[in-house]
C-alpha positions as CSV (number, residue, x, y, z in Angstrom):
1,X,-0.1,-0.1,-0.1
2,X,1.2,3.4,-0.7
3,X,1.6,6.0,2.2
4,X,1.4,9.2,1.9
5,X,3.4,10.3,5.5
6,X,6.5,9.6,7.0
7,X,6.7,7.1,9.8
8,X,8.2,6.9,12.7
9,X,11.8,5.2,12.3
10,X,11.3,1.1,13.0
11,X,14.6,1.1,15.0
12,X,12.9,3.5,17.5
13,X,9.7,1.7,17.7
14,X,11.9,-1.5,18.5
15,X,13.9,0.7,21.3
16,X,10.9,1.8,23.0
17,X,9.2,-1.3,23.0
18,X,9.8,-4.4,25.5
19,X,12.3,-5.4,23.0
20,X,14.3,-2.5,23.3
21,X,13.9,-3.1,27.4
22,X,18.1,-4.9,27.7
23,X,19.1,-2.3,25.7
24,X,19.0,-0.1,28.8
25,X,20.6,-2.2,30.7
26,X,24.3,-1.2,32.4
27,X,26.0,-3.8,30.3
28,X,24.9,-2.5,27.1
29,X,25.8,0.8,28.2
30,X,29.2,-0.3,29.2
31,X,29.4,-1.3,25.9
32,X,28.2,1.7,23.7
33,X,30.9,3.4,25.6
34,X,33.3,1.5,25.0
35,X,32.9,1.4,21.5
36,X,32.6,5.0,20.8
37,X,36.6,5.8,19.7
38,X,35.7,2.8,17.2
39,X,33.3,4.8,16.1
40,X,34.9,7.8,16.1
41,X,37.6,6.4,14.4
42,X,35.2,5.0,11.4
43,X,33.7,8.7,11.0
44,X,37.2,10.0,10.7
45,X,38.1,7.3,7.8
46,X,34.8,8.5,6.1
47,X,35.5,11.9,6.1
48,X,39.1,11.8,5.2
49,X,37.7,9.5,2.4
50,X,35.1,12.4,1.4
51,X,38.5,14.4,0.6
52,X,41.2,11.7,-1.0
53,X,40.6,9.1,-3.3
54,X,43.7,7.4,-3.2
55,X,44.7,4.9,-0.9
56,X,48.0,6.7,0.1
57,X,46.7,10.0,0.2
58,X,44.0,8.8,2.3
59,X,46.1,6.9,4.8
60,X,48.3,10.0,4.8
61,X,45.7,12.2,6.1
62,X,44.3,9.8,8.8
63,X,48.3,10.1,10.3
64,X,49.1,6.1,9.4
65,X,52.4,5.0,9.9
66,X,54.4,3.8,7.3
67,X,54.0,-0.1,9.0
68,X,50.3,0.6,8.4
69,X,50.2,2.3,4.9
70,X,51.8,-1.2,3.7
71,X,49.4,-3.5,5.1
72,X,46.4,-1.1,4.5
73,X,46.5,0.4,0.9
74,X,44.6,-3.2,-0.7
75,X,42.1,-2.9,1.7
76,X,41.9,0.9,2.0
77,X,41.7,1.3,-2.1
78,X,38.2,-1.5,-2.2
79,X,36.9,0.8,0.3
80,X,37.5,3.8,-1.7
81,X,35.6,2.4,-4.7
82,X,33.0,1.2,-3.0
83,X,32.0,4.7,-0.9
84,X,32.7,6.4,-4.1
85,X,30.1,4.0,-6.0
86,X,27.7,5.0,-2.9
87,X,27.9,8.7,-3.3
88,X,27.3,8.2,-7.0
89,X,24.0,6.8,-6.5
90,X,23.0,8.8,-3.8
91,X,23.8,12.4,-6.0
92,X,20.9,11.8,-8.5
93,X,18.1,11.3,-5.6
94,X,19.8,14.2,-3.6
95,X,19.4,16.4,-6.6
96,X,16.0,15.4,-7.1
97,X,15.3,15.8,-3.4
98,X,16.8,19.5,-3.3
99,X,14.6,20.3,-5.8
100,X,11.3,19.3,-4.7
101,X,12.1,20.6,-1.4
102,X,13.8,24.1,-2.3
103,X,12.2,24.7,-5.7
104,X,9.0,24.0,-7.5
105,X,9.4,19.8,-8.9
106,X,5.6,19.0,-9.2
107,X,5.7,15.8,-7.0
108,X,2.6,14.2,-5.8
109,X,2.7,13.6,-1.2
110,X,3.2,9.6,-1.5
111,X,6.2,10.1,-3.9
112,X,7.9,13.2,-2.1
113,X,7.3,10.6,1.1
114,X,9.2,7.3,-0.5
115,X,11.9,10.3,-2.5
116,X,12.6,11.7,1.2
117,X,13.1,7.6,3.1
118,X,15.3,6.6,-0.2
119,X,17.7,9.9,0.3
120,X,18.1,9.3,4.2
121,X,18.8,5.4,3.0
122,X,21.1,6.1,0.7
123,X,22.7,9.1,2.7
124,X,23.1,6.7,5.6
125,X,24.8,4.2,3.1
126,X,27.4,6.9,2.6
127,X,28.0,9.5,5.7
128,X,27.8,6.3,7.6
129,X,29.7,3.6,5.9
130,X,29.6,1.0,8.7
131,X,32.2,-1.5,8.2
132,X,33.3,-0.4,5.2
133,X,36.2,1.0,7.0
134,X,36.2,-1.9,9.6
135,X,40.2,-2.4,8.6
136,X,41.0,0.5,10.9
137,X,38.9,-0.5,14.1
138,X,41.9,-0.9,16.0
139,X,44.8,0.8,14.1
140,X,46.8,2.0,16.8
141,X,48.7,4.9,14.8
142,X,45.4,6.3,13.6
143,X,43.5,8.1,16.2
144,X,39.8,8.7,17.0
145,X,40.0,12.6,16.5
146,X,42.7,14.4,14.3
147,X,43.3,16.5,17.4
148,X,45.1,20.4,16.9
149,X,44.7,22.0,20.9
150,X,45.8,25.4,21.0
151,X,48.5,26.6,23.2
152,X,47.0,28.3,26.5
153,X,48.9,31.5,27.0
154,X,48.1,32.1,22.8
155,X,44.4,31.2,23.9
156,X,43.9,32.9,26.8
157,X,45.6,36.0,24.8
158,X,42.8,36.0,22.6
159,X,40.3,35.1,24.7
160,X,41.3,38.4,27.0
161,X,38.2,40.5,25.8
162,X,35.6,38.1,26.1
163,X,36.9,36.9,30.0
164,X,36.9,40.2,31.3
165,X,33.1,40.7,29.7
166,X,31.4,37.1,28.9
167,X,28.2,38.7,28.2
168,X,30.1,39.9,24.9
169,X,30.5,36.2,23.9
170,X,27.2,35.7,24.1
171,X,25.2,38.5,22.7
172,X,22.0,38.2,20.4
173,X,23.0,38.6,17.0
174,X,22.3,42.1,15.6
175,X,21.0,41.2,12.3
176,X,19.1,37.6,12.3
177,X,19.1,37.7,8.6
178,X,16.1,36.1,6.5
179,X,15.4,32.9,6.8
180,X,13.9,30.4,4.2
181,X,11.5,27.8,4.8
182,X,11.3,24.6,2.4
183,X,7.9,22.8,0.8
184,X,6.4,20.4,4.0
185,X,7.0,16.8,3.7
186,X,3.9,14.7,5.3
187,X,4.6,13.7,9.1
188,X,3.3,11.0,11.1
189,X,1.5,14.2,13.2
190,X,2.0,16.9,11.0
191,X,3.9,18.6,8.3
192,X,7.9,18.5,8.4
193,X,9.9,21.2,6.8
194,X,13.5,22.8,6.7
195,X,14.5,26.2,7.8
196,X,17.9,27.6,6.5
197,X,19.4,30.4,7.5
198,X,23.4,32.1,7.3
199,X,25.3,31.5,10.9
200,X,24.9,35.0,12.9
201,X,28.4,33.9,14.5
202,X,31.9,34.7,13.5
203,X,33.0,31.1,14.7
204,X,31.2,29.4,11.6
205,X,32.1,31.9,9.1
206,X,28.7,32.8,8.1
207,X,27.4,29.0,6.8
208,X,24.2,27.8,6.5
209,X,22.2,26.7,9.3
210,X,19.7,24.0,8.9
211,X,17.0,23.3,11.4
212,X,14.1,20.4,10.7
213,X,10.6,21.7,12.3
214,X,8.0,19.8,13.3
215,X,4.6,20.7,13.5
216,X,1.2,19.3,15.0
217,X,-1.7,18.5,13.3
218,X,-3.6,21.1,11.3
219,X,-6.5,22.9,13.5
220,X,-4.3,23.7,16.5
221,X,-4.3,27.3,18.0
222,X,-1.7,29.1,20.0
223,X,0.9,27.0,19.6
224,X,4.1,26.9,21.6
225,X,7.6,26.2,19.8
226,X,10.3,24.0,21.4
227,X,14.0,23.7,19.6
228,X,15.9,21.3,21.1
229,X,19.8,20.5,20.5
230,X,21.0,17.1,19.7
231,X,24.3,15.6,21.3
232,X,27.9,15.4,20.2
233,X,28.7,14.0,16.3
234,X,25.1,13.6,15.4
235,X,24.1,13.0,11.5
236,X,20.6,14.5,11.9
237,X,18.5,13.8,9.1
238,X,20.9,12.8,6.7
239,X,20.5,9.5,8.2
240,X,17.3,7.1,8.7
241,X,17.2,7.4,12.5
242,X,17.8,10.4,14.3
243,X,16.7,9.5,17.9
244,X,15.8,13.2,18.6
245,X,13.4,13.3,15.8
246,X,11.3,10.2,17.2
247,X,11.7,10.7,21.1
248,X,11.6,14.5,21.3
249,X,10.2,16.2,18.3
250,X,7.1,13.9,16.9
251,X,6.0,13.5,20.2
252,X,5.7,17.3,21.0
253,X,4.0,17.5,17.9
254,X,1.6,14.9,18.9
255,X,0.9,17.0,22.1
256,X,0.5,20.4,20.3
257,X,3.9,21.5,20.0
258,X,5.8,23.0,17.1
259,X,9.3,21.5,17.5
260,X,12.5,22.5,15.7
261,X,16.0,20.5,15.7
262,X,18.5,22.8,14.4
263,X,22.0,21.1,13.2
264,X,24.3,22.3,16.0
265,X,27.9,24.2,14.2
266,X,30.4,22.3,12.7
267,X,27.8,19.1,12.6
268,X,25.7,17.6,9.7
269,X,25.5,19.3,7.1
270,X,27.5,22.0,8.3
271,X,30.6,19.6,8.3
272,X,34.1,21.0,7.7
273,X,36.3,19.1,5.0
274,X,38.2,16.2,5.9
275,X,36.2,16.3,9.8
276,X,33.4,14.2,10.7
277,X,30.2,15.2,12.0
278,X,31.6,17.8,15.0
279,X,35.1,16.6,15.3
280,X,36.2,20.4,15.5
281,X,34.6,20.6,18.9
282,X,36.6,17.9,20.2
283,X,39.9,18.9,18.1
284,X,40.4,22.5,18.8
285,X,39.2,22.2,22.6
286,X,39.1,23.8,25.4
287,X,38.4,27.0,22.8
288,X,36.4,25.2,20.5
289,X,34.0,24.0,23.0
290,X,32.9,28.4,24.2
291,X,32.8,29.0,20.0
292,X,30.2,25.9,19.3
293,X,28.6,27.2,22.3
294,X,28.5,30.8,21.7
295,X,27.3,30.2,18.1
296,X,24.5,27.4,18.9
297,X,23.3,30.3,21.6
298,X,23.6,33.0,18.7
299,X,21.5,30.8,16.2
300,X,18.9,29.5,18.7
301,X,18.1,33.2,19.3
302,X,17.2,33.2,15.8
303,X,15.3,30.3,15.8
304,X,12.7,31.9,19.0
305,X,12.8,34.9,17.1
306,X,11.6,33.0,14.3
307,X,8.6,30.7,15.9
308,X,7.6,34.2,17.7
309,X,7.1,35.6,14.1
310,X,4.8,32.6,13.4
311,X,2.4,32.3,15.6
312,X,4.1,31.0,18.9
313,X,3.8,33.2,22.3
314,X,5.3,30.8,24.0
315,X,8.8,29.5,23.1
316,X,11.3,26.8,24.8
317,X,14.7,26.1,24.6
318,X,16.7,22.6,25.5
319,X,19.2,19.9,24.8
320,X,20.8,16.9,25.8
321,X,24.2,16.6,26.6
322,X,26.2,18.9,23.9
323,X,22.4,20.6,23.5
324,X,22.6,20.6,27.1
325,X,25.9,22.1,27.4
326,X,24.4,24.9,25.1
327,X,20.9,25.3,26.7
328,X,23.0,26.5,29.9
329,X,24.5,29.5,28.2
330,X,21.0,30.3,27.0
331,X,19.4,30.7,30.1
332,X,22.2,32.2,32.0
333,X,22.7,35.1,29.0
334,X,19.4,35.7,27.4
335,X,18.2,38.2,29.8
336,X,20.4,40.9,27.5
337,X,18.8,39.6,24.7
338,X,16.0,41.6,22.7
339,X,12.3,40.5,24.1
340,X,11.7,38.3,20.5
341,X,14.6,36.4,21.4
342,X,14.6,35.5,25.0
343,X,12.9,31.6,25.4
344,X,10.2,31.3,28.3
345,X,11.3,27.8,29.4
346,X,14.4,25.4,29.3
347,X,15.6,21.7,29.5
348,X,18.4,20.8,30.3
349,X,19.4,17.0,29.6
350,X,22.5,15.4,30.9
351,X,24.0,19.2,31.7
352,X,27.4,20.2,33.9
353,X,28.4,22.6,35.9
354,X,32.0,23.4,35.7
355,X,32.7,22.6,32.1
356,X,36.2,22.9,32.4
357,X,36.2,19.6,34.5
358,X,34.1,17.8,32.0
359,X,37.1,18.3,29.4
360,X,39.5,17.3,32.4
361,X,38.3,14.7,34.0
362,X,34.9,13.4,32.2
363,X,34.9,9.7,31.3
364,X,33.5,10.8,27.8
365,X,36.4,12.9,27.3
366,X,39.2,10.3,28.7
367,X,37.7,7.7,26.8
368,X,37.6,10.2,23.6
369,X,41.6,11.3,24.0
370,X,40.0,14.5,24.6
371,X,41.6,15.1,28.2
372,X,45.2,13.8,27.2
373,X,45.3,15.8,24.1
374,X,44.7,18.6,26.0
375,X,47.4,17.8,28.8
376,X,49.8,17.4,25.8
377,X,49.3,21.0,24.6
378,X,49.8,22.1,28.1
379,X,46.7,22.9,30.0
380,X,47.0,22.1,33.6
381,X,43.6,22.3,35.7
382,X,44.7,25.8,36.7
383,X,44.8,27.3,33.1
384,X,41.6,25.2,32.2
385,X,39.6,27.1,35.2
386,X,40.8,30.7,33.8
387,X,38.4,29.6,31.1
388,X,35.4,29.3,33.4
389,X,33.3,32.6,33.0
390,X,33.3,31.2,29.2
391,X,32.6,27.5,29.9
392,X,30.3,28.2,32.4
393,X,26.9,30.4,32.0
394,X,26.6,32.8,35.1
395,X,25.1,32.0,38.4
396,X,22.5,33.8,38.3
397,X,19.4,32.4,35.4
398,X,17.7,34.5,33.2
399,X,14.9,32.4,32.9
400,X,12.4,31.8,36.0
401,X,13.7,28.7,37.9
402,X,10.6,27.7,38.3
403,X,10.5,27.3,34.1
404,X,13.9,25.0,34.2
405,X,13.3,21.6,33.5
406,X,16.3,19.1,34.0
407,X,17.1,15.3,33.8
408,X,20.0,14.1,35.0
409,X,21.5,10.5,36.1
410,X,23.5,10.3,39.5
411,X,26.0,7.9,38.0
412,X,27.1,9.9,35.1
413,X,30.8,10.6,35.3
414,X,31.0,12.2,31.6
415,X,29.2,15.4,32.4
416,X,28.9,14.4,36.0
417,X,26.0,14.4,38.1
418,X,27.0,16.8,41.1
419,X,28.2,18.7,39.2
420,X,25.0,19.2,37.4
421,X,23.4,19.0,40.3
422,X,25.3,22.1,41.8
423,X,24.5,24.8,38.7
424,X,20.4,23.5,39.4
425,X,21.5,24.7,43.3
426,X,23.2,27.9,42.5
427,X,20.2,28.6,39.6
428,X,17.4,27.9,43.0
429,X,15.9,25.2,40.4
430,X,13.1,23.7,42.3
431,X,13.6,20.0,43.4
432,X,10.2,18.5,41.7
433,X,11.6,20.4,37.8
434,X,14.6,17.5,38.5
435,X,14.0,14.5,36.7
436,X,16.5,12.3,38.0
437,X,17.5,9.1,37.3
438,X,20.3,6.1,38.9
439,X,22.0,6.0,35.7
440,X,24.7,7.1,33.7
441,X,25.5,9.1,31.0
442,X,24.4,6.5,27.9
443,X,21.6,5.1,30.2
444,X,20.2,8.2,30.6
445,X,19.9,8.5,26.6
446,X,17.9,5.6,26.4
447,X,15.8,6.5,28.9
448,X,14.6,9.6,26.7
449,X,14.3,7.4,23.6
450,X,12.4,4.7,25.4
451,X,10.0,6.7,28.1
452,X,7.8,10.1,27.3
453,X,8.6,11.3,31.2
454,X,10.4,14.6,29.4
455,X,8.7,15.0,26.8
456,X,5.3,14.9,28.8
457,X,7.4,17.1,31.5
458,X,8.0,20.1,28.7
459,X,4.9,20.1,26.8
460,X,2.9,20.5,30.2
461,X,5.5,23.3,30.9
462,X,4.8,24.9,27.7
463,X,1.0,24.6,27.3
464,X,0.3,25.3,31.1
465,X,0.7,29.0,32.1
466,X,3.4,28.3,34.3
467,X,5.5,30.3,31.6
């Protein structure tokens, strides 16, 4: 039977069902964390392959030593040939999709749905090629991330003005620019479409921000909006299963809330050449951390203003992990923004105070080599702490504490629970607004996927008179 609407991801339906319960176990989450360096190495290989189609240049870009090059040339040649074929298969479908979405290519609903699903499937085979680079899984000469950490003295000198006035770094954009809206695709709840606009941040060189919007079913009046940021390394709607789409955006749309999922700087369509999604955030830490925070805050301000211009009296912002850390900065600094850009409520998922300590001591930072790279570049705990005014939000929130909701895991050692809880204490967020789980970082993410509790709390906040 021909379908005229998109459907929720099959993977999401499995994860949210009783069949997905084992995936919430501690054993599975430990395994998932242990696999991350391998996954990031594969992502780096794919990014290098997009720039280099010759095996020698490909392996050199990854930093492979001479012994590795000798044994890996043949499998590298096979993988590069296969990846080129996958990209070739994607190209005409992507071009047709671009015309259907952004131009006036005549196409009926069922064909548009089929085109969207085909695009995401072929795109996933190209940007997440899975086993294609398995010959590099355990290659010790190839790091999961190509680090280029700035020297502390130079970084602190260049940050001096912002350190003296952090509000300048997190100021609202002076010119939000023009936002372009795509044609709509029929989703499982309501229409889904894309927004495009130039990033107002100097840190992104004015690249194009893409955000996917999920509208409620027609007929809803006075629709609130919620802008939600994903975690590090996401590929967004370039792949078939984007968890935030199903566990947050479509859940909220079903409750009458327009939801906007933006791509973070250096992620997704905004990848830098030769880098995987999100790699610059790790590679140039700690400076790149507050650069991304600043850029994404300014981009969120643009989207808040767009939501108000398009019928939303109430607008919320939120995110999980990386998105949660960005949201903290919005909460802390939005008081100085124009009224149209200021959100009414916020959700912080797996956030943390003292982000300098997350870099130095966080389990995920250690696992991905970030801690070692920062140490080798000369960053001590004391030097990292000097950046705290830029990495951490102010101790006084610019959003009513009653309108701040948080979800934390007591065993989270990547964005440590104690540091996150202390931040909420300083903000005087009520205990009833804190969803506390006896889980680690990955298990908390699994909870968001499997259970509607957080989406329900956000919806209640935006639909009530509390904000």
